[in-house]
C-alpha positions in Angstrom: 0.1 0.5 0.1 1.2 3.3 -0.8 2.4 6.0 2.0 -0.6 8.3 2.4 0.4 10.9 4.6 2.6 13.8 4.2 5.4 14.5 6.5 4.1 18.2 7.5 0.9 16.5 8.2 2.2 14.0 10.1 4.9 16.5 12.1 1.4 18.2 13.4 -0.1 15.0 14.5 2.7 13.6 15.7 2.7 17.6 18.5 -1.0 16.7 19.5 -0.3 13.0 19.8 3.1 13.3 22.2 1.0 15.7 24.0 -1.8 13.7 23.6 -0.3 10.7 25.1 1.2 12.7 27.8 -2.1 13.8 29.3 -4.1 10.9 28.8 -4.0 9.8 32.2 -5.9 12.2 33.5 -7.5 12.6 30.5 -8.8 9.5 30.5 -8.7 9.0 33.9 -6.7 6.2 34.3 -4.5 6.7 37.5 -6.0 4.4 39.7 -5.7 1.7 37.4 -2.5 0.7 37.3 1.0 1.9 37.0 1.6 0.2 33.6 -1.8 2.0 32.2 -0.4 5.2 34.2 3.3 5.7 33.2 3.7 4.1 29.8 2.2 6.5 28.1 3.5 9.2 29.5 7.0 7.6 28.6 5.9 6.9 25.4 4.4 10.2 25.0 7.7 12.1 26.7 10.4 9.9 24.0 7.7 10.9 20.8 7.6 14.6 22.0 11.8 14.3 22.0 12.0 12.9 18.7 9.9 15.2 16.9 12.0 18.1 18.3 15.4 16.6 16.7 13.5 14.1 13.6 14.6 16.0 10.3 11.3 17.3 8.7 9.3 20.2 8.1 7.7 20.8 11.8 11.7 19.7 13.9 13.5 22.3 15.5 17.1 20.7 16.0 17.0 18.5 12.9 19.0 16.0 13.7 17.1 12.7 13.4 16.8 11.2 10.7 12.8 10.8 9.8 12.8 6.8 8.3 14.5 6.1 12.2 12.1 7.8 13.5 8.9 6.5 12.0 10.5 2.8 12.7 10.4 3.9 16.6 6.6 5.0 16.0 5.8 1.1 14.6 8.2 -0.2 17.7 6.6 2.0 20.4 3.0 2.5 18.7 2.9 -1.7 18.7 3.2 -2.2 22.1 0.9 0.6 23.4 -1.5 -1.4 21.9 -0.5 -4.7 23.8 -0.1 -2.9 26.9 -3.2 -3.4 28.1 -3.9 -6.8 27.8 1.0 -7.1 28.2 0.4 -5.4 32.0 -2.7 -7.8 31.8 -5.5 -4.1 33.1 -7.7 -4.2 29.8 -10.8 -5.3 31.5 -10.6 -3.8 34.5 -13.0 -0.5 35.6 -12.6 2.9 36.5 -15.2 4.9 38.8 -15.7 8.5 36.9 -18.7 10.9 37.6 -20.4 8.2 39.8 -20.5 5.2 37.0 -18.4 2.1 36.1 -16.7 1.9 32.8 -15.2 -1.3 32.0 -12.3 -1.2 28.4 -10.0 1.1 30.1 -7.8 -0.6 27.4 -9.6 1.9 25.2 -7.7 4.9 25.3 -4.3 3.2 24.5 -5.3 0.9 22.2 -6.6 3.5 20.0 -3.1 5.7 21.0 -0.9 2.7 20.0 -2.7 2.4 17.1 -2.6 5.3 15.3 0.5 5.4 16.7 1.4 1.9 14.7 -0.3 3.7 11.4 1.5 7.2 11.6 4.8 5.2 11.4 3.6 2.7 8.2 2.1 5.0 6.1 4.0 8.0 6.4 6.1 9.8 3.4 9.4 8.3 3.3 8.5 5.6 5.4 10.8 2.6 5.6 8.7 0.5 5.7 6.3 1.1 2.3 8.8 3.3 0.7 12.1 1.7 -1.2 15.4 3.7 -1.5 17.3 3.5 -4.9 19.7 2.1 -5.0 21.7 5.3 -6.4 20.8 7.2 -2.8 21.9 5.4 -0.6 24.3 6.5 1.8 27.5 4.4 3.0 26.3 1.2 1.1 29.2 -1.4 0.2 27.1 -2.3 -3.6 30.3 -4.8 -4.7 32.9 -6.7 -3.3 35.9 -4.6 -5.6 35.5 -1.6 -2.7 36.8 -4.4 0.0 
């Protein structure tokens, strides 16, 4: 499948997603559920925010991290966040908020992790959907004559 997310849109969405992940335990009232539900989105959100600042795209400020490496990290972190409710065992816990009991506290992390995973896969210049032409590959040995 062809990548359909531009790098400029990805950059803006990455900042929004990082800040949402940092605030997600309080936005979705997951503070009392488990330590995995509390700390994992905060850690991944801060990592996303720091990497977004250093990424070499239109919205990056310092532009040191190649976009292809950032997208690989997005896929890995999105997958970890996506499976974390089932891995840490809080998938079917319940939360009391506003006098009501809500089941399925896994939805925020499942959706945020899935969005991060999809962003990493389908952004232009993604190593999963875009191949680098041979003449653009830097530092690769293409024959045994140079060894």
